[in-house]
C-alpha positions as CSV (number, residue, x, y, z in Angstrom):
1,M,100.8,75.5,91.7
2,S,100.1,77.7,88.5
3,D,98.8,80.8,88.5
4,N,95.8,79.9,86.3
5,D,94.7,77.3,89.7
6,A,90.9,78.4,91.6
7,T,92.5,78.7,94.3
8,P,91.5,82.4,96.3
9,A,93.9,84.5,97.0
10,E,93.8,84.2,101.0
11,E,94.5,80.9,100.6
12,H,97.9,80.8,98.6
13,P,101.3,80.3,100.2
14,A,102.8,83.4,99.7
15,F,99.8,85.7,100.3
16,R,99.0,84.3,103.2
17,A,102.9,84.4,104.6
18,L,103.4,87.9,104.0
19,F,99.8,89.0,104.7
20,E,100.8,87.9,108.0
21,Y,103.9,89.7,107.7
22,A,102.6,92.7,107.8
23,S,99.9,92.1,109.7
24,I,102.5,92.2,112.8
25,K,103.8,95.4,112.2
26,P,103.4,98.0,114.9
27,D,100.1,100.0,114.0
28,A,99.3,98.0,110.8
29,T,95.9,97.8,110.3
30,L,94.2,95.8,107.5
31,D,92.1,98.1,104.6
32,H,90.6,97.2,100.8
33,P,90.3,99.8,99.0
34,W,89.9,99.2,95.2
35,G,88.6,95.6,96.4
36,D,93.4,95.0,97.3
37,T,94.8,94.1,100.5
38,V,96.6,96.7,101.6
39,F,97.9,96.8,104.2
40,K,98.0,100.8,105.9
41,V,100.0,102.5,109.4
42,G,98.8,105.8,109.8
43,G,96.6,105.5,107.0
44,K,99.0,105.3,104.9
45,I,99.8,102.0,102.3
46,F,102.7,100.4,103.0
47,V,102.3,97.1,100.9
48,Y,99.2,96.2,98.4
49,L,99.4,92.6,98.9
50,G,98.2,90.0,95.8
51,R,98.1,85.9,95.4
52,N,101.6,85.6,94.4
53,A,102.8,89.1,94.1
54,C,103.6,91.9,97.0
55,T,102.9,96.1,96.4
56,V,105.8,98.0,97.7
57,K,108.1,101.7,98.0
58,P,111.9,100.3,97.5
59,L,114.4,102.5,99.0
60,P,115.3,104.8,95.4
61,E,118.7,104.0,95.7
62,E,118.6,99.6,95.4
63,L,114.8,100.3,92.9
64,D,116.7,100.2,89.0
65,M,119.0,96.9,90.7
66,L,114.9,95.5,92.2
67,L,113.8,96.4,88.0
68,G,116.6,94.4,86.6
69,R,115.2,91.5,87.7
70,A,112.9,89.3,85.6
71,D,110.2,88.8,89.4
72,V,110.6,92.7,89.3
73,S,108.8,95.2,87.6
74,L,107.4,99.1,88.2
75,S,103.0,98.8,89.4
76,K,100.8,99.9,87.6
77,Y,99.6,103.8,88.3
78,I,101.6,103.9,90.9
79,G,105.2,103.7,89.6
80,R,105.5,106.4,88.6
81,Y,105.9,107.0,92.0
82,G,108.6,104.3,92.2
83,W,106.2,101.6,93.7
84,I,107.5,98.7,92.0
85,T,105.9,94.0,91.9
86,M,107.3,91.3,93.0
87,S,106.1,88.0,91.7
88,I,106.4,85.5,94.5
89,K,108.3,82.1,93.1
90,D,110.1,80.7,95.9
91,D,111.6,81.3,99.2
92,E,114.5,83.8,97.7
93,T,112.1,86.2,96.4
94,L,109.8,85.6,100.0
95,E,112.2,87.3,101.7
96,L,113.2,89.5,99.4
97,A,109.8,90.9,99.9
98,K,109.7,91.0,103.1
99,S,112.3,92.6,103.3
100,L,111.1,95.2,101.1
101,I,108.3,95.5,103.1
102,D,110.2,96.2,105.6
103,D,111.9,99.2,103.7
104,T,108.3,100.6,102.9
105,Y,107.4,100.4,106.1
106,D,110.0,102.4,107.6
107,Q,109.8,105.6,104.8
108,I,105.9,105.5,105.5
109,A,106.1,105.0,108.9
110,P,108.6,107.9,111.3
111,K,106.5,110.0,107.8
112,T,102.9,109.4,109.8
113,K,104.6,109.2,113.1
114,R,105.8,113.0,113.0
115,K,102.7,114.1,111.4
116,R,100.6,113.6,114.3
117,E,103.3,114.9,116.4
118,T,102.8,118.1,114.5
119,D,98.3,117.6,114.1
120,Q,98.9,117.8,118.1
């Protein structure tokens, strides 16, 4: 399927796979700010989902290596904060995207949990 096909994002296989993967994270909530499909934990975004791409925040020590890949670029607007967008082209990039969702979730979730504990 080419990127120009008229299939809605929600029906694209990569989107469905990443949507299902992100949705099972503990305390994950679905939101649509700015018309984007995102998952949050504790009110903070941990993944933006596109038709055949996702935007995540990898571990800082992995950023340069990931940016060396042809299927990864700094994200518009939030790239300066370490967020990248990865194109999903095959099973290998899909599995890497899932791993990056895990990393982003793990970075975000503990912070929100600590904040909730200090607010009480």
